[in-house]
C-alpha positions as CSV (number, residue, x, y, z in Angstrom):
1,X,79.8,119.1,96.9
2,X,77.4,116.1,96.3
3,X,79.5,114.1,99.0
4,X,78.8,116.8,101.7
5,X,75.3,116.2,101.1
6,X,75.2,112.4,101.4
7,X,77.4,113.1,104.6
8,X,74.7,115.1,106.3
9,X,72.4,112.0,106.3
10,X,74.5,110.1,108.7
11,X,75.1,113.1,111.0
12,X,71.4,113.6,111.1
13,X,71.1,109.9,111.9
14,X,73.4,110.0,114.7
15,X,71.2,113.0,116.3
16,X,68.2,110.7,116.0
17,X,69.9,107.8,117.5
18,X,71.5,109.8,120.3
19,X,68.0,111.5,121.1
20,X,66.3,108.1,121.5
21,X,69.2,106.7,123.5
22,X,69.1,109.8,125.9
23,X,65.3,109.4,126.3
24,X,65.5,105.5,127.1
25,X,68.4,106.0,129.6
26,X,66.4,108.9,131.1
27,X,63.5,106.4,131.6
28,X,65.5,104.2,133.9
29,X,66.0,107.1,136.2
30,X,62.4,108.1,136.0
31,X,62.8,111.6,135.1
32,X,61.5,111.6,131.6
33,X,57.9,111.0,130.4
34,X,56.5,110.2,127.1
35,X,55.2,113.5,126.6
36,X,58.8,115.1,127.1
37,X,60.1,112.4,124.6
38,X,57.7,113.4,121.8
39,X,58.2,117.1,122.4
40,X,61.9,116.5,122.1
41,X,61.4,114.4,119.1
42,X,59.2,117.0,117.4
43,X,62.0,119.5,118.0
44,X,64.9,117.2,116.8
45,X,62.9,116.6,113.5
46,X,61.9,120.1,112.8
47,X,65.7,121.1,113.5
48,X,66.9,118.2,111.1
49,X,64.6,119.4,108.4
50,X,65.5,123.0,108.6
51,X,69.2,122.1,108.4
52,X,68.8,119.2,105.6
53,X,66.6,121.5,103.8
54,X,69.2,124.2,103.6
55,X,72.1,121.7,102.9
56,X,70.2,119.8,100.0
57,X,68.3,122.5,98.4
58,X,70.7,125.4,99.0
59,X,70.6,126.6,95.3
60,X,67.0,126.7,95.1
61,X,66.4,128.4,98.5
62,X,69.0,131.2,97.7
63,X,67.4,132.0,94.4
64,X,63.8,131.5,95.7
65,X,63.6,134.7,97.7
66,X,64.5,137.6,95.3
67,X,62.0,140.1,94.9
68,X,60.3,139.5,98.3
69,X,57.5,141.7,99.4
70,X,58.7,145.1,100.6
71,X,61.9,144.9,98.7
72,X,64.1,143.7,101.7
73,X,66.0,141.1,99.6
74,X,67.4,142.8,96.3
75,X,69.6,139.8,95.1
76,X,70.1,136.2,95.2
77,X,71.8,134.5,97.9
78,X,74.5,132.2,96.9
79,X,73.7,128.6,97.2
80,X,76.9,127.6,98.9
81,X,76.3,130.3,101.6
82,X,72.7,128.8,102.2
83,X,74.4,125.3,102.5
84,X,76.9,126.6,104.8
85,X,74.3,127.9,107.1
86,X,72.5,124.3,106.9
87,X,75.8,123.0,108.1
88,X,76.2,125.4,111.0
89,X,72.6,124.6,112.0
90,X,73.2,121.0,111.6
91,X,76.7,120.9,113.6
92,X,75.8,123.5,116.3
93,X,73.7,121.3,118.7
94,X,76.6,118.8,118.6
95,X,79.3,121.5,119.2
96,X,77.4,123.1,122.0
97,X,76.9,119.6,123.7
98,X,80.5,118.8,123.7
99,X,81.4,122.5,124.9
100,X,79.2,122.0,127.9
């Protein structure tokens, strides 16, 4: 399971590199602005932080919400399920980009 955590780092780095490349190629066409780049970068970084947080800290996040206010969560989530959702979040933009 530790290998999967370390595998998430190059996947996240590939998203950042592809995002910067897409912005730089868009500058040649004159269709992108610096504001668009920073808005996209903030969105990418937020998405990656959420995904990597679920992958790297799945056990802690699964146990951390037990006994939440109003009793909506009655038992701990298994750590593997939180990590799986982190992988879904991480890979979903790439799968959608390849699909379309």
